N, C-alpha and C positions, 0 to 999 in steps of 0.2 A: 406527717409529709405522705401523701397515697403514690403510692407508686404500681402502676400495672403495665405490663410489656407484650407484647404479639413477636410471638417467632417467628419471623418471614423464612425459613425455613419449613416453617406447616402452612399443609396449603386449606388447613380452615383457618387459621389467621394468615395467610396473606389475605384473603380472600374477603376480607373486613376492613382490608386497604385497598382492596379491588387491584392488586399488584401480580405483575406474570415476573419473574427474573426471566433473563434474558442472558447469553455465555456467548463468550470470543474469544480464540484466542490471537495473539498478541497485540503487543503495543498501538497497530495499526492496522485492526481486524480485517483481514483481504487483501492486504497489499503486499505486494513479496518481500521476503525477506522479515513477514510479521511488522512491516514498516520499518524497522531498523535501519537505520541510515544515518550517517553521521553528523552532527548536527542539526540533527531536527530540530523544528520551535514547537514539538507538542503533538498529540495527540485530536483527532478529533473527535472520539470517542467520547470523552469528558463532558462534550453538549449537551445542553439540555434537549436540544431541538436536534440531534444526531440522530439518524434513521436505524436503530438496528432491529426490525425489522425482519432483515434476513438473518439475524443470529440466532442459535442451538434456544430454546425454551430450556430450561435450565431448572428441574425438578428436584438437586437436593445441591446447595451450594458449596456442601463440605465434598463433592466429589472432587477426587485429585486429578488434574489435569494437565499436558504437556509434560517435558522433562528438561533438564541443564537448566542454562541459562533461558529463561521466558517469560512472559508477561499475558497477561488474562484481565479483559474484564470482564464484570457482572454490571448488568443494569436494573433496575427496576422501577416504575412511577408507583409513586403510594400515595393515595386518598386519603384525608384523617378523617374517621368515622364519627358520627353524631355520639358515639358510646361506648368507651371497652368494659366488658364485664359487668353492664348494667351503670358505670360510671360516665356524667357528660365529658365530654373531650373540652368541649369550647373551654377555653382562656388557662387550660393548662400548656406545661411544658413539653415537648417533644425533641426526644434524642435517639438517634439511629445509632448502634452500637451494633461492633464487628471485631474479630482480630484475622488479618489475613495474613498465611502461611505464605511466604515468609514476611516479603514487606507489605505495605499497602497505602494506598491514596482515595482517598473519599473529595468525590466532587458533587454536590448539593448544586442543583439548575443551573450546572456551566461553571459553579463558583468554588474553591476552596478555601475552606479555614485555614494556614498554613499553620498554626500550632498545634493544631490537632485532626487535621484531615489531612496532613503530607505523609510521607513517610516516616513512622516513629521507630525504626530498628525493627528488628528479629522479634516476630511474634507479636508486638506491644498493644495491646487492648486499644481502641477506639471509642470514642464517643463523641459524636458531633450533635451540634444542638441546630434543629431544623426549625425552630418558633418558642419564644420565650410565650406567646401569646393566642393557643390554635385556635385554627377556624375551622370549623365541621366542612369539608367538600373542599379543602386547597388541597391539591396536587404540588408533589415532590419529585422530581427526578434524582434520584439515586446511583450513580454511577463510580462505581469500587473499581480500581486496577489495582491488581496484585503483579510483584514479580516474585521469583525463586529467588533465595539466598541460601547462604552468602554469596557472593555476588561473584569473585574471584574463584571459587567451587563448588555451586550452585551442587543438592543432592531433591531426589524424589522430584515432584510436581511442586504446582502453585494449587491453594484452595482458600476458601474463605471455612474459620474456624465453626460461625454462627454468624447470623444477623437479627436483630431486635430492633425493634421501636417501642421505646420506654416512652409512658405516659407519666409525670410528676405533678404534683401539684402539691403544695404548704399548703396545710390551715389558716 
């Protein structure tokens, strides 16, 4: 198997996928009380066409933000490059991989893979398949929701431990 990875927290790797991380605090950023209301039906920040242009540009996904019971979103649009380290990407499998401290959800193009993209417990690594047959130039909107924990008595803040894009091909 051939495996190559881009560290999406490094400017040179992020440039290869033409991405810019944006980050905002809250379940529904910009709303009163960070959008936390009883029986809310969801956050629009998960949707592919959500306008995050007013969010802060995030140069370090590992930076701790907020405290206590808190939520934060990180969003990036990635474009599959024609090659990574001289290896063509056409037809390879592509995965987004991260661990969000403490709990995380991963939405790709406004959809979630419930077995691997929903809250996975306390600091559990997540590996989300973007495609089994990459086509260079294809774009994916990745939206990551983080929540601080433990939920009944959280400590610290919320952050992403890492964010990588893995390219895999079986020979």
